[in-house]
Structure formats: C-alpha cells, structure tokens
N, C-alpha and C positions, 0 to 999 in steps of 0.2 A: 525637608522640606519646612518651611516655615511656621511657629507655634509661638505663643505668647509665654506660655508656660515655662521654665524650667526644668531641665530634665533630670539635672542632679538632685545633692539632698539640699534639705529646706524649703521644699517647694512644698507648696499648701495645695489640699485639693480646691480645684477650682470654683465651688459652692462656696468655698470660705471668702475667695477673693474675690467674691462677687458686691458689686453694691445692691443687690436686694436684702430683704430679709434672709437670715441663714435658714429658716425653718425646711425651703422647699429643698432645697442640695444635701440638709443633714437626712431628711428622710428618704434620700435617692436609695434605693438598694444597690449593692455591688454585684455585678452579674459578672459570669466565668464561662457561659454558655459559648463563649466564639472563641476560646481559647484555641489554639490549632491542633490539638490531641483528636484525631477522629473518636477516641471512646469518652470523652468526658462528656456528661450531663448537663443541661442546666441547673444550676445549681437556686435554691429556694430563696426569695430575698431576707437580707438581715436587717434587723432595724438599729437602727442608731448611726453614728458617723460611720463614712469608710474611713479604711487604712489610709493613713500616710504613708508617704512612700521612703524609703529607710534613707537615713543619711549616714555621712561619713566618706563622701569623697565622691569624685564623679564618676569611678568604675565600679561603683556598687550599684547592682542590678535589683530591678521593682521585686516585690513581692506576687506570690501568685493573684492575689486577689486586688493587685493595683492594676495586672496585667488584664484582669476582667473588667475594669472599671476603664480601660484606655479602649479596648471592644465595647464599654457601656457608651462611651461618652461617642467616640467616632462611629459607629454603625448599629445605632439604635434604630435604626430605619428596618433593620433586619434582622430585631431581637426576636421575633417570633420566629424563625423558624430557621432560628443558627444550630438547631439540635438536629435539625432533619438534614438540613442545605448547608453543609460548614462553608466555613471561610475557604480562600483559595489553597492558601498552602496545607491545611487538612487534607483537601481533596487530591492535591499533588502528591500526599505523602502517600496515597494510596498505588500511586505511578511508580514512585523511585523513593530510595531511601531521604528522606529529607530532615536537616538537621540544621537547628537555629544556635548552634553554638560555632561548628567550624563548614567553612564552606566546602574542601576538600578532604571531609573525614571518612569517607565512604572509598574503597578501593574500587578500581574504576576493573568491569568485568570484560571488558571489549577489548582485544587487545593485537588482531591481525589488523593490519595495513592491506594497503589496493595490491600489492606484489605477491605475498604469500597466503593473504585472504582468500582472492578472487581471481589473480593472472595466473599462480600456479596451476590453481586447480584445472580452471580453464582448459590449461596446455594439457594435464595429464589425459592423454586421448590415444586413440590407435595410431596418431600420424606419423607415430618414427617405425613401426611395423608397418603401414602402408607403404611408405616412401623406399623402404628396404625391400619388401617383398612383391608387391603389385606393381608400385608406377613405372618404373622398368617396361614391363611387359604393358602397361596401359600406353604407353608414349608409343614405343614400338607399333604396337598395331594400330593405334586411333590417331598416331600422327602427334606433332605435338602442337598443332592448330585447335584439336581435340580435346587433346589434355589441358590446355589453357582455357578453352573454353566452360572443362567440366570446371578446373579451378574457380574462373571467375563466377559461376552460377554457386558454386558452393560457397562462395564470398559473400556474394550478396543477400544467402540464404542465412548464413551464421549472421552479418551485422545487422542487417534486419531485425534478427530476433534477438541480439543484442540489444538492439533499439528499443523491442516491445520489454526485455527483464529491465532494463534501465528504468520506463517511466515507472513501472511498478515497485523499483526499488524507491524510484522520488515521491512516489506516492504519499510519503508520510507514516508507514505503518511500520510498529516493530513487529519484525514476526519472531521472538523469542527464540531465537536458538534453531529453528527448524524451517529449513526450504519450504516445506510443503504448507507451513501457514504464511509465508510470504505468498505464495501463487494462492491459495484460499481466501486469505484476507482480502484480496486485493482484488480478484477475480470474481469471489464469491466459490462458495463450498461446492456446486456441481462443475464449474470449470476446473476450480483450482484441482479436486479430486482425479475429474477424467485424464487432466495433464498429468498429474504424478503417478498414477495407473501405470499410463503409457510410458512413462519416464522411469517407472520404476525396471518395466519387464526391459526395456533397451539399457538399462544398467547391469541386469542381469544377464541378456546377452551378450555385452560389451567385454563383461569378465569370461563368457565362454569364447568368444572370438580371440581376448591375450592368450588362455589358455591352449586354442587350437593353434594360433598362429607360433606361440612358443615349441609347441610340439610340433609343425611341420620345420624349423629352423633347426631342430633337434633330430630327427627321423631324415632329411634331406641333406644336410652340409654338415653336422655336427658327427651322429653318429648313424650313418643309413644300414648298418648292420644293427640294428635295435628294432629295426623294423619287422617282428619275428611273430606278431599275429595271421593266421591265414588268409587268402584271398590271392585274386590274382587282377592285376593292370590297377583301373581308378578303386574296384572294388578293396582290393588289400590295403589300399592309401585310405580309404576312408576309415576301415575296419584299425587300422592303427593310431589314425587320426584319433578317434573316438577311446580309443584304451589309456594312450599318451596324455589326451587332453581331460579327458577323468581324472587321473592321477596328477596333474600338474593343478587343476582346479582344485581339487582338495586339498592342494598344497597353499595355493592361493588364498582358500579359506582358512587355514590355519595361521597363517599369516595376518590376517585381517584382523582374528580371533586374540592373537598376540600381540598387536600392535596397539599400545595405549592411546593412542590419539591419531585422530587423519591426518597432524602434519609431520609424524614420523617417519610417512612415506611418499608425503608431498613432493621431493623432489626427484622420485626416480623417473618419471615419465619426461619431465623436461631435461631431467639431466640427459637421459638417453637419446632423443629428440635432439640435444645438442652435440652430442657425444658423433651422431650419425652423420647431422650436417657438417661439422666440422673434418670428419674425416671425407666427405665426398667433394668437401672445398676444397681441402689441402691436395687432393689426389688432381684435381684439373688443374689446380696452379702449376703444381710441379709438373704436369704432362705441358703445360702451356710454358715453361721456362726451359724444360729439362728435357720434355718428349714422355712418352707416354710408356709405360713396363712394357715387356715383350709378349704378352701375352696373344699367340696366335690363334686365329678364328677361319678354321677349317670348312670353307662351303662345300655343299652338296654337288656333286658333278652334275646332276639329274635336277633342273628348277624344281622347285618346290617339294623335295628330299628334308630328310630330317639331317639337321645338323649331330654332326658327332666327334667325341672328342680328337684331337688330333695326335696323330702317333707323337711318340714320346722323343723319337730322335729326329726329330727335326731340323733341317737345317734352319739358319739364320735367313735367310736370304728366302722372303718371301716372294711367290711364284705360284705356279700353276700344276697342279700336281693332278696325275691323270688317276687318280683314285678316287682323290679324297675333291679333285675341283679345286678353284682358286681358293688361296690361301692371304687373310689378311690378318691386319694388327686388329687385334679388338678394342684396343683404348689406343686411336691415334691421338687422342687431346682435342680441345674448343678448337672447332674451325664451322667458317659460317657453312663452306660447301658440304660437310655434314647435317650441317642443322636445314638445310635447303632437303637435303633426301631423305630427310626425317620430317619433313612438315606434312606430309600427306598421309593418308590411311595405307597399309601395304598389305599383301596378301600373306597369310601366316605360311612361312617355311617351316618352322619347328613346331610341333604339337607339347610339348613341354612334357615328355614323359622323366619320368624320375626316375629310371635308369634304364639301361640299355634292356631291349629285348621285352620291354612292359610298352603294350599297347592301351592309349589313353583313349577313352570315350567323352564326346558329349565338351569338349574343352574347346572345339573350335569357334564357339560364337564369341562372336569381337566386336557386337552392338553396342550403339551408344549406350544403349540403358545397360548392360553387363559392364562396361566403363565404368560408369556414374556409379554402380551399386559397388562394385569394388572400392572407390572415392571418399562415398560418401561417409563412414567411419571417421571422417579426419575432422567432422563437424560436431561430434559428440559431445563438445567441453562448453558449450556455451549456458548451458543447467548447471553444469558444477561451479558456475563463477557465483551462484547461490547457495551453494552447498552448505559451507560455514556462516552464515551472513550472521548469525546470531552473537560470532565472535568477532565482528566487523566494529572498531572504531565508529566508523563513517560509511553507515551504507549508503546513501545518496550520492557520496564521490567515491567509492569505492567499486562498487557495482559495475556501475555506466564506464567509467574509464577503466578496470581489468577487465570485463567484456570484451569492448569495443579491441581494447590491445590485442587480446589473445586471438579474435577471431583476424585481426590483419596478420598477427604472427605467422596464423597459420595458413593464411593465404599468399603470405610471401613466401613460407617455405615451401608448397608445394609448385608455385609456379617457379622458382626459380629452381627445385632442384627436376622439375620436367624441363625446364629450357638446358640445365645441365647437360643430365642425360641424354636429351637428343641432339645436343651440339657435340656430344666427345665420345660415345660407342656407338659402333655397327649397329643400322637397323633390324638384321638378322638374329643379331645376340641378343636385343633387346626382345625380340619376340620368345626367346628361351625363357620359359615362363621359370622355369625349378634350374637354368644351367646345368642343365646334362652336357652342355659340348665345353663345360670349364672342369670338367672333375670332382664335382662338388664344389667349387667355387660359387658363389653367389653372383647374380651379374653386377650388382650394383658393386660388389667387392671389388672387380677389375679396377671401376676407378677410384678406389678406397687407400689413401695413404694416412700411417706409413705400414699397414698391414689389411690386405683384406676382410680380415675378420672385426674391424672396427665397426663397420654397419650392422653386423651382425650382434657385436655386444650391447651397440645403444638399441637395435630392435627389443632385443631380451629386455635391456631395461625398461623402455618404453612402455612394454607389456606387462611388465610386472609391474610399472606404477599405473597403469590402466585400470590393471583388473583388479587391484588394490583398491583402488577408490571408487572403483563400477561396485565392490560387493560392500563397503563400507557405507555409500550415498546412495543405495540401492535399499541396504536394510534401516539406513534412516527414513526414507520415504515410504517404506512398508509401515515402520513403526508408526510414522506419522497416519498413515492410513488406518491403523489397529487402533490409534486411539480418539480418532475421531467416533468410531463405533460405526460410520456410514453404510458401509461396506460388509458384508458377512464376513469375518476374519475373525481368527480363533484371538481370545482377549489373551493370551500371553505372549503374542507376535508385540503387543504395544508396551512390554515392560522388559529391562536388561539390555543386552545387544547380543549375546548366543542367540537364542530364538530367533529374531528377526534374519539373522546372519546366515542361521543354518536352513530359514525358506529362501532365503536368497542363493546362495549356493543350488538348494536343491531345481529351481526353476532356471538355474545357469547350465545344470545338468542337461535339462532338454535339449538347450542351443548344440550341446559338446554333441548330442546326439546324430546332428547332421554331419559331422567329423569333416566338414574342409571350411575354410576363410572363406574360399569363395562363392560355396552356398549360405552362409550364415550372414554374412555381409550384406545382402539385400536387405535381411529380415531387421536385422536388429537396427537397417539405418530407416526404414519404416517404420518403426517404432520410436525412434528419434525425432522423426518427421511428423508422425503424429503427434508427439506433443508439442514441439515446435507450430504445429499448425493449430492447436489449440489456443496455446497461448497468443500467438498473433490475433487471433480472430475476435478472441475476448477482449484484448485491448485495441482493435478496431473497435469494437462493439460500445466498450466503453468511450472512445474520442466520441464516436457518432450521438451516443445518449448523452449528453452533457451532464452526468450526475455530480451531487454537489461532493461527492465522497472520493471524486475521481478528480483529482487536480495539479498530473505528474509536471515536477520541475526540470525534466530532463528535455534538452531544448531540440534535440534531434529528433524527437518524438512528434509525430502527427498519426492522425488516425487513419490516412492515406499509406504512411509508411507500414504500419501493421497488416493493413488490409493486401498490400504487395506481398510481404511476406509470407503471410498465409496463400494465398495464390501460389506461390514460387513452391512452395512446400509442398504442396497438394499436385504439383504440375511436375517436382520432382522425382516424389513417391511413387505415382502412377508409371513414369517413363521409368525407373530401376525397376519395379516389380509390381505392376499393377492387381495381380492377385492377392500378394503377399500385404500391399497397400489397403485394399479394399475390407481384407481381416482385421489391418491396424485400426481404420476408421471404424467398422462394428465394433469391434473392442471399446474403444474410446465413446461412443456413442452410447452403447451401452452402458456403461458406467456413469456415463451423465446424468441417462436416463433415470436409471436406478437411485441415484443419491438424487436428482429431482423428487423422484418418486419418496423415497423416505424422508423429503423435508428436513437435512442436515443444516446445524444451525451455523452462521459463521462469526468470526472475532473481527473482521473490520466492516462492513459492507458486503452488499451484494449488487453491484451495480446492474445485473441483469433482469433482477426482478422488476424491472418498469416496464419489460417487454411483456409483462402479463394482462397489465391492465388496459392492454389493446383489445381481448380480446372476453368481452365482456361479461355474460354468463358464466363461461367456463372459467374465467377468472375472477371472477366474485364471488363464485362456492370455491376456490381453489385458495384464494386468498382467507377467506372464511376458518379456515381449519387450523391456520395457527398464523403467530402473532410476528411481525417481524423483526429482524433484528435488530437492537436499539443503535446500531453504530449507522444502518440505513435507514434510519427514521429521517424523512423529510416535513416541510408542512405542507399539507391541502387543508386550504384559507378557508373560511368562512367569513366575509367582510361583511360589518354590520355600517348600513348607511341608513342616515337621517334623511326625507324626503322632506320637503319646503311645501308650502301650498302650493305651489308651479307644480308640484312634483319631479324636481331638480334634486339632487345633490347636495349638500348642505358642505362638503369637505371632499370633491372631487380629486384630492390628491392621496387620499387614502386607496382609491379604486387603482390609481396610476401608480402607487406603489405598489400593490397588488400583482397588478401585470408585470412591473418588473421584479419581483421576487419569484416568479412562477416562470417567465419566458417563453411562455405559451406551451407551457408542459404542468401535469401534476393537476390537480383538482383546486377548482375555485366555484366557490359560489357566493352569490352576492344576493344578501337578503336583510330585507325591512318587515318593521312595521306601520300599519296603519288601524290606530284607533276607530272603532266601529262595530257594524255587527253586520254579518251575513246573513240572509242575501243581499241586503239593502245596499250593502258598500265593495258588491261583488264587482260593477265597472270600475270604480275607481283603483280596486286593487288589481283590474285587467290593464286598465294605463297604468299604472304606477310598476307594472311588470315590464311592461313594454318601455319605458324610460330609462330602467334600469339595464334593458338590453342594449340600448341606445349607448350609456354610458358606459355599457364594459366594451362596447364595440369601439365608441370614442376613445376610451385611456388602451386602445392595443392588445385586450387581454382576451380571452375565451374563458368559456366558464358556464355556468348555472345561474338560475336567477331564481328566488324566491320569496315572494312577500306572502307575510299571514296577516291575516283581519283579527285584533282585538281588542276588548273593550278598555284595558288598559296596555300603555306600553311595556310598561315591566314585565307582567304575566306573560305577555306575545314575547317579547324577546328571550324570555326564559324558556319559553316552550319551543322557540326557533332554532337556538342553539342546540338543545338537548334531541329534537326531533330531525337535523336536519343529516342528511345522506341516507346511504342504503350500503351495508357492510364495509367493507373494505373501502369503500369509496366514502365515507364520512371525515367530514373536517377534522381535523387535530391540532388547528390552532386558528382562532379568533382574533380577528384583526378589526378595531376601530379606532375612532379619531378621540380627541383630547374634547372635553366636555368646555369649553369655551367660556362659555356664559352661564357657570355654576353658581358663580358669587352675585349675578345681579337678585333682585330683591323679587321680581315677577316669577321667579320658578325656584320657591326656596327649595324644596325639594330634588333638584337636578345630580348634588352630589349624594343624597344617599341611593335613588337611583343607579348612578356610575357606579358606586362600589358596591349594592347588588348584583348587577351586570358584572363584575369583573367575578364576584363568588362566582355565581353559576358558570362563566365562561368557564375558568380556571377548573371548573370540576368535572372529575372524569376524565381526566390524565391530560387533558387540552391545553393548549400553548398558549399566553396571551399575547399580545404585541398592540401596544397603544400608541398611536403617532402625536407628536405636537411640536407644532411649528409649520414654516412653510418647507414641508417636503417638495425635494426635486429641481429645487431652485439652485440660481447658481450658472458658473461657468465649467464646462469638463476638466476633469481634474479632482483634485483638491484629497483630503482622508476622508478617510473612513473608521472611526474613532471608536473603539470598543472598550469599555470599561467594565471587567468582568470582576466583580465583587464576591459574590457567595456563589454557592450550589457548585455543576460540574461545569456550566458553561456551553454545553455543547451547542443548544441552538444559538449564543450570542457568537458565536465560531463558523457557525454554520449561515447564519447570514451573510456576512460579506462575501460568502461562496456563492452564492446565489445571486446575489446584487451585481458581481464582478461580471456577471456572463449576460448581462444586457448591456447595449453600448452607452449608456446616459452614467454607466458607473465603472465601464470597462477600464478607464485610464486614472481610476481614484488607488490614491495606497494605503495600504491596511495597517494600523498601528491598533497593537493589544495591550491594555493597560490592566495593571492589578492594581490594587492598595496594601502596603502593608505595613504594620506595626511597631514600635518601638522593639518586640520582642521576638520579631522576625529576622528571619537571615535575607538581605536583601539579593546578596549576592547569588545565592542557591537558588532562592526563588526564582528570579529571574531564566537562569539557565533551563530549571525546570519548564518555567515556561516558555522556553523558546520550545525544547523538546516537544513539547502539549502540540503547539503553532506548528510544528513538523509532522506530526503522527497525525495531527487531521490536518494534514493538506493545506494549512492558513498562510500561505506569505505575508506574513505582516511581520513591522517589527514589531518589540516586544519591551516594554518600561513598568517599573514598579516602583510606585509612587509611596513615598514616605510618609504618613500624616502622623505627626508629633502631639506631643499631649499639649492643649492650649487652654486656659479659663474660658468660662463661660461668662460671655461679656455683658454688660448692661441693655444694648440695645435686643441681645437674645432674651433676655425676659419681656421688657417691654412687645419686642413683635409675639412673644408666645400669648399675653396676655390678650394682648388687639384680637389675636386669633380666637382666643377664647369666648372674648366679647362677641365677636362676631359670630362665632357658633350659637352661644347663647340667644341672640337676635333671631338668628333662623330658624333656630328649635322652636321660641317662642310663634312663629309667622306658620311655622308648619303645625303647631298645634292650635293656632286660631283656626287657618283652614281643615284642621281635620283632628277633633276634640276626641276622638276614640283613641288616637295614637299616642296622648298624650304620656300614657304609663311606659312606653315602651322607649323612650330614651331619656335616661336621668344623668343628670352630671358625676362624675366619677367620685366616690366619696371617699373620704379623708381616712386616711389612717389613723385607727383608734377612735374611730367615730368622732373626731374634732375639726371644727371648721379650719378650711384653709386661708393662711396667707398668700398672696400672690399667685402666679400661675402654677399649672400641675407640675410637679416633678419629673412626671414620665414626659409630658408635654414639651419641658426646658431641655430634657434630655435628648428629645428625636430633633427640636428644633435647631440644639446646637451639633447635630451629626450632619443633619440637611446643609446648615450653612457649611460645614467644613468640608464636607462631599464636593459642595457646590465650588468651593472657591478654589479646590486641586482642579475640578473640571473645568473651569474657566479658565485658568492660568494655563491649561496641556491641549484645549480641545475649543476653545474658546472660539477661534476661526474653521472648525471644523465644518464640510459638507454634511455631515451626519454622524450622530454621534448614538451608539448602540449602549443604554444602560441598563442592569439590573433594574426590575419593576420590583420597589419593595412589597413584602404580603400585603394584600388589604387587612385589616384590622377583623378582630372575630367578633363573633354575635356577644355583643355585653354593653357593658354600659359606655364603651367611648365614645365620642362624637364621631361620623363619620367623615362631617368636614373637614376636621382636622386630618384627614390621611390627606386628602385633596390638596393641603394648606402646606403640607410637606411636601408633596410632590412639585407646587408652584417654585417652595424653596429651594430646594433640589435641582431645579432645571434653570432656574432662573439666569438670565444674561445669554443663554446658550442659543446656538441656532435651533435646527432642525433636528429633534432628538424622538429616537422610538425605542421606548420602553419594554424592555422584552420579558417572558416570565414564563419559562420551560416548564413544561406538564410532566406529566407519570413516563410519558412515551421519550421523553429527552432525559435516558437514566443515565447515570454515572458511567464515565469509562473513560478510555483514555483518548 
C-alpha cells in the first residue's frame, strides 16, 4: 500500500522528519503490545528517542522495537486492548500454524481426495453381498418392477441423506478428524449424539451381517459338510450361522486391530463389488453373443413343488420328463420374453432348502416389507462418506461429490443387476434362495463368466471390506461418544484403539446371535435409517430456523429436501420392520433426551437451542442453568433511542437496522429515558411508550418497549442498560446512534455522556453497535465491507449473515478485510482468513491490506492541535456550567513534569493512526453500502479528555458512507 516513508535503510523516524518541534515525537514511547505473538505483553514506555531502522540494504529486517513502532503508529486507536484483544495474525495463530517467514512452511495434514476419502468408504457396504446372495431371490419373488421400485426408493433415501450431509460439510466447520464432531458441531450435541449412537449400533450390526453373510457362503456353497452343529432344518442353519459367524467376526476384529490405518483395507469392498459386477456382466454379454452355458433346470412335475437337482446323466436335448417334469435351460441369456415373464410377482415354487430332506420354516414370507428389509443394507454407506473427514484436503468439495456419486453408483449397480437377472434367468430358479437345485452353485453364478465362483469371491471381498470398515468406523464413533462424556460410557473407551474396537466387536456379537442374514438385515437397516432420519430432520429444522451459524453452500440443499428425506426414512423403516423401527426410534429419542438433560456442550453452535425460547417459563428456567456455547451466540438487542419534544425518534434508521438484523426473530427491546420525576411525568412516559411501539411497528420489527423516567439522562441510561431483560431474555448487545451534535457549543457535555454510555453499555459482557451515517439508503446490491482489525471478530463476521437474511441486504456481496503490517506474512494471512470465513459460514471475498510506514505529516500535527484546543474550550464551558466538576478533568501531564510544546505525543500518534486507517478505508470501501468496522475501546477513566475519542472516530470514518462500529463483548469469545 502507499506510504511516504522509505522501507529500507537510511529512513528516519517519522517524528524526526516532521516540521513540528521534535519534542512531541522524541517523547513518544515505543510500543510492542501489538506484536503478533499470542504470548507477548505490553512493554512499559521507554524514555528517549525511538530506535531507528537498521541500515544495510533493502533486504534488512526491522528490529523488534521498530515493529512495535509500526503497530504504535498504525493501530494506536486500539493500543489499550492489544494485550487482551490481539491483532488478527495473533488470533489466527490460535487456529492454525502461522509463520511470518514462509507461506508454505507447514506440512499439509490433509492428504485424501474425493475418491479415496469419500467415494471409496461410501461404497464399502454390503452391496456386493446383497447382489450375490439375495437380489436374485428378491427379483424372482417380487418381480422386476417391485425390485426396481425398491431400488428407486433406496436411491431417493441415499441421495436426500447425502444432500443433507453435504449441507453439513459445506457449513464451514472443521471437524478435527472425527465424524461425530462434524455432526455434533453442526446439528448440536443432542442431535449429533443421538445420530452418532444409532450409527454406532448400525455399524456394529453391519459387521455382524458381514460375518453372517460370509458364513452362509462357506456353509451353503463352499463347504456344506462343515455344518456340524446340531439341529434340524432352519434351527440347524441358524446354529451353524451363529457359530461360524462368531468365529468370522473375531477374525474381522483381529484384522481391524492389525490394520494400521483405515486406508489399508479401503479398496476391499469396491474391489469385490466390481469383481461381482464384471463377472455377471461378462456372463450376460457372452450369453447374448454365444448362448448361455448348458445349466439344466428340471421343473417339478407338480406345480408348486420343490426344485430338485437334475439327474447327472441328463440328455442334452431338453424336453419333458415324466419324473422330473419339464426341463429348461437355467440361463438362456438376456431376452425381452424372459423379462416380461419375470416382471410381476410370482408364487414361490421353491422354499429355499439348504439341502435335501431339510424342511424350512417361516421362509415363505415374500411381502414388500421383507424384500425391502433384505435390500436396505446397500444404503448403509452414506455416513461412511464423512468417516475420514479429518484427512480430507477440502471437506466442502469432497463430501458432496463423493457422497452423491457413491449413492448414484449404488443405485445404478442395484437397478442394472435387477434388470439383468430378470431378463436372463428363469423365474423358478431365481426363487431358489440357496441354489438347492444347482447342487451347491449359487443362482447368480449361473450367469457369471468365466467361473460361477467369481460372484462369490466378490461377495466375500465386499463383506470383508464392509466388516472391517464397520468395525473401524464404529470404534471411532464410540470413542468420540466416550470423549464427550455426555453418555455414561467408561472412560477407557475414549482412549486408544483396542478398547473401543473390543466394545464394537462385543456389540456386533449380539447381532451374530440372530444367526441369519435375513433376520439381521432389517435390524441393522432400521438403525441406519434412524440415524439418517435424525440427520435429515435436524438439517430441515436448521433450514426452517434461519440461524446465523447455518449457511450451507451446497446448491442442492433445501430444507424441504431434508424434510422429505426424513419422511422417507421413517416410512421405509416402518414398512421394513415396524417393531424394530419403534425400538430404534426409542433408543434415538432416549439418547437425545438424555444428552439434552446432561446439557452437553457443542464445538460450533447448536441451532436447535432457539426452539427453547418459545416455551416461556420452562425455557427461561432451563436456559438460566447454563451459559450457551460461544459459537451459538447471537445478538439480543437493546436499542437506545432519543425522542424529541414531539416524542418522535431522532434517529429512526437505528430501529430499521435492528429490524433488519433480527428479521423478526430473537429479542429486541427498544428503550429510552425521559428526564423528569414520578409520578408527575408518568402520563408522558406512557405516551412515549406508545410512540415507540408505533415506531417499532413501522420499522417492521417485533419486540418490547421500555421507558424509564429519571432526573438525569446519563444515570437513567445506565440504569436502563443494566436492568433491562429477564433471565436468558436479557439483551447482550446495545445498539445506538452516533451523537451528531456533540461538537455544538449548546451541549458541551454530549461527548462525555456518550463515552460514559459506551463504558456502561460495554460492561457485563455486552456488545456495542454504533451506527453512523444514513443507514438503509441506496439501491439493492452493493457490498457489505467488514474490516477486522483486532480481536476474534466473531461478531463482525456474524452481522453480515444476519443482515443478508433480510431482503434489503440479500443481494449484497460480502468482503472481509484485515490489515497487515510490514512484519506480517500477507499471503499466509489471507489463506487463514479464507479458512476462518469458511468455518464461520461467511460467503465473503477476503482481502489483506498492507499498511506501510509513513511519516507524520504537518497536517496531522495541526489537526491534533486544533482538536486539543477545542477540547480545552469545551472543558472550560463545562466547568462554567458545573463548577463542581472542575477537578474531574485535567489536561494530560507532561513527561517529567515539564510544560509541553505543541500537541500531546499520544494524541499525535492516535490521530496519525486514524488518518492512515481512514485512507485505506476510503480507498477500498468508499462506495460500500455499509462498512462494518472494529470500534476502538473507550478511553479509560483518567486524565485523558473524552472529547478527543470522538474526534478520532470522526477522522477514522471521514468520507465514508454508512458505517456500523462494532465491539464484541465477553460473550463474543474467541473461537474459530
């Protein structure tokens, strides 16, 4: 940026090159309290001259004291608070590693992209297992149309949930490596914890389903003789499934414990799915070109009888047999005639016996709910898309693309396989669930090439990948739940990998006890659907309640889509298994209420907290117990207005701004003070209250009105600020207008009253908002310019989000500025500024404005001298009006007790800082529709004249349009 002084060696101190006498500048103390280090403290003033810059070339660096002088010159208006409210570089260092030496000195921690970080985990499901073991039976029993209907319903469920997850991912939150942090941070701790608990249970049951599916492949197709556990018929199959499933689950647990990272087993599931699909697609293509393989299918002689294996010595000519009935080719190849035959549901001729002579029970149910329950596990990968969110390079880009892409790929695979099976295989064979008529060959293996075992190999790989990911992901969710200490879980589960993994395997063993994939699929499905239901419902409520912390950048998101996803999840879970659905809903609701009772804290904001304010007494008592998280802080406004003799507001634009900030929501209290005494002035107070109500209605705002009658305006305003509100409905921000007539001689105490009001209003953790200029003017559009100089800037970045919710500001572009001194790294500073804007959900263009050194001009000295003369004159007028206050205000004493020549060094320093900041403000934001700027701290109680403070603010905002000066309170605490 522009600067008069040279940057290299040989430059003199600005005070030395000034045309004024050198005594003011030579007595200026060098300061170092604005150095970017978060641990530095304000150095005591040093006597004598400031050290000059180092000489010796353009590459020489300034001494630390010279850096302090730069901060002293440019940010002198904020010097009283730089020790407690650091500059922006120091604040950003708390969030990320910041270096003023090299913009690329830190090693990137996030290394995964969209494919490996999101899409592959989202495809690591039981899809391959379902396609090989159950989809043929679903197509043969329910028909192609019913199978495709199920596919479209599951696709809609997965896509809508992926859209809600994308909204959370683009809401600007850093999860810190934990998917539970991503959910809890955006949805609130109660909803996030309930969704996380249901997701953990479903993950554990997914691992159990993977073990049971692998056990079925082993016992039915690979080694039927290994079924040695006692029992008869279905009981025997369940017992063997329990035994072998427990062993296989233990092996999965050992594999998960031995896996160094989740990426080590990331490709097992997708590889198995691709292997199964390629084998089936290659078989269909071969059958279409060369004809199907000669797999005979011997139909029973009696309709409705069981299919039995064909005799080994079967003639190649297919025809009728008196014993077996008709004989057909099991896989004639794709044809429209066969597709038409399998289009509608058919009665079950085959009861799916696992072996000859074994009578099956309760396997004849082929209702839509049963078919849906068997297919639902394919949608269990949506939440796995955020399982590695802490390792993604760009969460806001990878999660939407990967989750939606995986959901669409799953749908395409399911629908294509349903159509392929329905058009290629005889319906009677499709209804043979366990391939009893093929002598141990799976039904899907008939259509596979080059070997019927290719789909089984793919199913085993898919089950292994899904099981490993379910155990690893479930243990991470359990570890996150244990670390929050919101649920009564052992503390050991919150540390390390083995204890959470062992607990996940133990819970999965409960699912293995069911013994059958058919019995477990609806259970794990309803838990997945419950977690999806909570996620979609929370996102819908966040959209219906336009909270400042909820501003997703996903273009596909709308609260109606999330609400439709929640309704679809509820309908699917009740149709699949209504009693399992009620159980899962009960568990989720119990977890939510328990977390609500415990009052768990959130990392980034809880938009659902606003619902509590509608339940008056109960909500007040509930909110009185604990302080809300800093991230969910939003302004509850106390608007201070001054009425003229006709009881009209002197600055109605302040009330209009309050209406635009609150948008009809939150707490707004409009207050004023009438000078007088009670009960004499009670009628006038009632008239003023009625006038304020009319002003409030005219501005389009809803709120409360409070009029206070006091002998003095200053004490009355102090009492109004401190006593306004009740419990949690107490204003935490004060909005007031600028005292435009403070320079007029008829009211010399106006500046003093305004500064005292700022001190009182800013006490108790309240934020300050001071409007200056004609607010709300101009055509729609323009820019909202935010100038973040010191502090954490949370309120500064929150106000544009609130304003953009109002139609008057909706089309405005937000620009976020900060200032950098010579020792700051502007490139790195802008990167961190962009990251903070994303985390806070602020869609803003970021700019870093460099403030180079410049000499103090003669005009600055002259302007400061005129300011001090005006302050002296106003002080004499106040002393003449109130002689009792003559001793309260004294001119600043000179250093060493010597009389001072010229203006005060401190005032020259502050005037120079105000002029330099005003210069860059005018250059970048001269045409902005509204400028939001940090309000310098009011001067402390002491000898400094209060009139100078307002003069500095006048210089700071000179030549600008509407300005909103902002100062955050204690509730506006630091955070990302």
